N, C-alpha and C positions, 0 to 999 in steps of 0.2 A: 355485465353479467356473463356474456359469452366468453370474455377474456378470462374470467375467474374459473369458468367451467373447463376451458382448455388447459389452464395451468393445473387444475386438480387432476385432469386426465394425464397430463405430462408427468407430474410428480408421483402418480400411482403406477406408471408403466415401469417395468423392470429395467435397470440400467443395462442389462445384457441386450435388450432390444435397441436402446439408444446407441450402443456401441456398434451394432450392425448397421443402423441407419447412417450414423456419422462416425467414421473411423478416424482415429487420431493415434499417432505413435506414442505420444506422451500427454498427460494432463498436468496442468500447472495450477497450484493453489498459492494464494498469498494472504498473509496476515499483516497487521501492523503492531498489535499489542495483545498480550494475554495478561490478565490481572484479576485478582479478587478485590481490588481496591477501587473506589470511585476516584478516578484520576481527573482533576479539574481541567487539565490541559487537553484532555481527550473526550471526556464524556458528553460534550455538547456537539461533537462532530459526527460520531458514529458509535453504535453499540459494539461491545467487544466481549469475548468469551472469558470465562473464569478458567483457572488452572485445571479444574476437573473436566470442564467441557473440552478444553484443548487436549487433555489426556485421552478422552473418549475419541476425539478425532484421530489421534495417533494410533490408538488401538484399531480403529476402523481401517486406516490406511495399511497397517501391517497385515491385517486379515484379508484385505481385498485387493491390494495393489502391490506393486514392486517399486518402492521409493528409490530414486536414482540420484546420483550426484550431478552437479553441473559438469564435471569432467566427463562423465559418461554421456551426457547430452551432447557435448562438443564432439566427442569421438563418433557419435551417431551422425551428427550433422556434417562433420568434415571428412570422415573416413568411411562412412557407411556402416559403422559398427552396429549390429542389430541389438535392439533393446528387447528386454523381456516383455511379454504381453502385459497390458495394464500397468505400464510404467507411469510414475507420477513424480513430479518435482515440487518440493515444498520451499517456500520463500517467505521472508519477512521484509517489509519496506520501512524506511525512515531511520532506523537505528535507535529506537527507544530503549530505555534502560531495562525494561522487563524482558527484552530479548535475551539478555544475559542472566538475569536473576530468576526468571520464571520459565521461559521457554527452553533455554539451554539444558537445564537438568533433566527435563522430561524428554527432550530429543535424544539425549545421551542414554537415558534409561531404556528407550525402545529402539535404539540403534538406527535412528532415522536421519539421513543426511539433510542438510538445509543450506540455503544460500541467503545471506543477510545483506540487503542493499542499504548502504549507508549514505545519508546526506552529509556532505563535507562540513558545512557550517555548523552542524549540530554536534560534531565530535568534541568531547570534553566539555559540553554545555557552554560553548562559546557564544552561540546565538540561539534564539527560539524561533521556530517556524511561525509564519504569519497566521496559519490556521490554528495553531496551538495557542497563540496569543488571543485569537478571537474566542476560543473556548473559555479562556480565563475571563474575558470580557463578559460573555454570557453568564458565567457563574456570578460575577459581580453585579450585573444588572438584575439578575433574579432575586438578589437579596437587598436591593436598594429600598430605602424608605420612600414612600410616595412623594414626600416633599422634595427630596433630592432627585427622584426619578424625573419629575416634571422639568427640572432645570436641565438635566442631561438630554432628555428627548428634544427639548427646545434648541439646545446648543448644537446637537447633531443635525437637526432639521435645517437650521440656519446655515451651518458651515457647509453642508453638502447639498443644499437646495433641494431637499426632499421632504415629503409629507409623512411625518411620524406623529402618532398621537397617543401611543400606549406602550406599556412594557413589552407586550407581544410584538408590536411593530418594531421596536428597537432590537429585540432579539432576532427577529427574522432578517432585519437589515444587516445585522452583524454577521450572521451566518452567510448571507448572500455575498458579502465582500471578503469573507475569510481567506479565499484562495487567490483572489485576483487584485486586491487593492491594499498593498502594504501600508501606504501612507494613511489610509482611512482607519485601519486597525491600530496603527501607532497613535493616531490622534485620539481614538477612543480609550486606549490604555492610559494615556496622559490624563484624559478627562476623568477617568475613574480611579486615578491614583494607583494603578497596578504596577507594582515593582517587579518588572521582568528580570533584571539582573539578580535581584534578591531571590526570586523564585528559582532561577537557574542554579544559584549557589546553594540554596537550601534543599530544594526538591530533587535536583539533578535528574531531569527527565530523560536524558540521553546517555548513551554509552560513552565511556572514556576510550582513549586509544588503547590503554592497557587491557580493557575488557574485550575490545575488538581483537587484539592480538591473542587473548585467551581463547576466543572462538576459533581462531586459526589453528592454535595448538591442539584444540579438540577435534580438528579435522573438518570443520565447517568451511564453506566458501564465503568469501567476502566480495561483494560487488558494489558498484557506484549507483547512487540515486540522485545525482545532480549536485551542483555546488550549493544552491540555496533553496531548492524545492519550488522552483518556478513552474508555471504552466508553459509547456513548450510550443503549443499551437499558435501562440501569438508572437513567437520569436522569429527573427530572420534566420536564414540558413547559416549565416556566419555566427550568429549568437548561439544557435543550437550546437554547432560544431565546437565552439569555444567551451561551452559548458560540459558537453559529453567528454571531450578529450581531457579537459582540465580535471574533471572529477575522477576519471579513470586513472590519470597519472597520480592524483593525490592518494588514491586507494592502493595503488600497486605496492608501495613500501609496507603497508599494513598487511596486505593479502599475501605477500611473498610470491606473487606470480606476475609475469610481465604483461599478461592479457587479462583484462578485467571485464566481467559482464556488466551491463547497464540496464537499470529498470527506470522507465519514465515515471515521474511524479504525475499523478492524476491519470493521464493517458498520453498516447502518442498521436492523438487526433491532430490533423493539420500538418504533420511533419512528413516531408517527402521521403518516400522509401528509396527512390533512386539516389537521393542525396546521402541517405544513411549507408547505402551499399558502397558508394564511393568513399565516404568517410572511413568505413572499415578497411577499405583497400589501402588508403593512404596512412592510416594510423594503426600500427600493429598492437597498440596497447588496448584497443577497444574490442571487447569480445562480443558475444551475442546480446541482442536486445530483448527486453521483457516488457510486455504491455498488459493491459487490464481488461481485455475484451473476451473473457471467458474461454470458449473453445473455438472462436472464429479463426479461420485460416488467414494467414498473412504471408509476407515474404519468408523465405526459408531461414533467414537470420533473426526473425522476430518470434518470440514465444509468448503466446497469450496465456493468461492465468485467470482463474476464478477467485473472487474475493471470498475468504472463509471466515472473516471477522464476525459476521452477524450471528447471534445466538439463537434466533428464531427457529423453532423446530427441534432444538436440542432437548433432551430429557435425561433424567438420571440413568446413567449407564448407556446412553445412546447418542451417537454423533448425528449431526444434521447434514453431513457432507453429501449423502446420497440425494437429499432434497436440493442442495445447492447445485449439484451436478445436473440433476434433471432440469432445473431452470436454465442452466447454461446451455444444455443441449436444445431445449425448446427455443431459447433466444437465437441460437445459431440457425436452427431450421426456419424460423420465421424470417430471419434476415435473408437467407438464401432464396426462399420462396418470393419475397418481396422484390428481389432483383431479377426475377425471371421475366 
């Protein structure tokens, strides 16, 4: 009860007050997808905004902020180039097809720069992300007949030595392993007869190399988002370096720039900042890093961003970004107070 009261107070406070309490040179926002369609490979992972909601966000940013390019951010970081007050950087993660077909035309219409972080394995629909496969599995489980469902639940329970007894149990289990257990998701795809290569060929959920090059021609920045969208916190330093450097080198020919920014899948939790600093020193191809911790301060080469996907609080003609920012400011304040 007290937590909800504090959140209501935070979201009702003017953002000008938050900016005085917590000063930041630039605010970062990230999306994954914008679509008016129910996307089977996404819809069981997180809610996302419609094209109209995204357009409302862009109108809000133009009216209240100064959207900047990644290049301007680098100049600020490396050479002390001053940014305009209320600077903001907009980004998309993963490289989903709607970045080109839906987000791109709206960004161009409002003249807003954007950085698109691409997962290498997804380019040209060569492979599907484990979490996206898991969403297809949940979609299939939701429509299983009861007689078939019981066999699937029993098979999964026996194979993974877990206790599942219902459709809801199976769905929750599938979501829980979506990001961390590739073999479990592949097993469930096989059990449910999900044709992943067929889905990739027909639905084409990710951008092609030509579409990525089109974004570059339009003036957008292209960054790396790992080789295969793994969680980095469980990797060794050697594995982290191999993935970051490999994905940045893979993006460089598409981006047309020798130095490529990198956004961590999920988060950079558990990754040594000293190691990242040394990695950047030794590998000129690696640009600035981007994480998902709202407005929390990090090392000078790490830019945190707020997730802007969720549509809650949006209304006809009104963006919910002010609400998302208030929550981010509150989260940062609570974190700082808890460490005192």
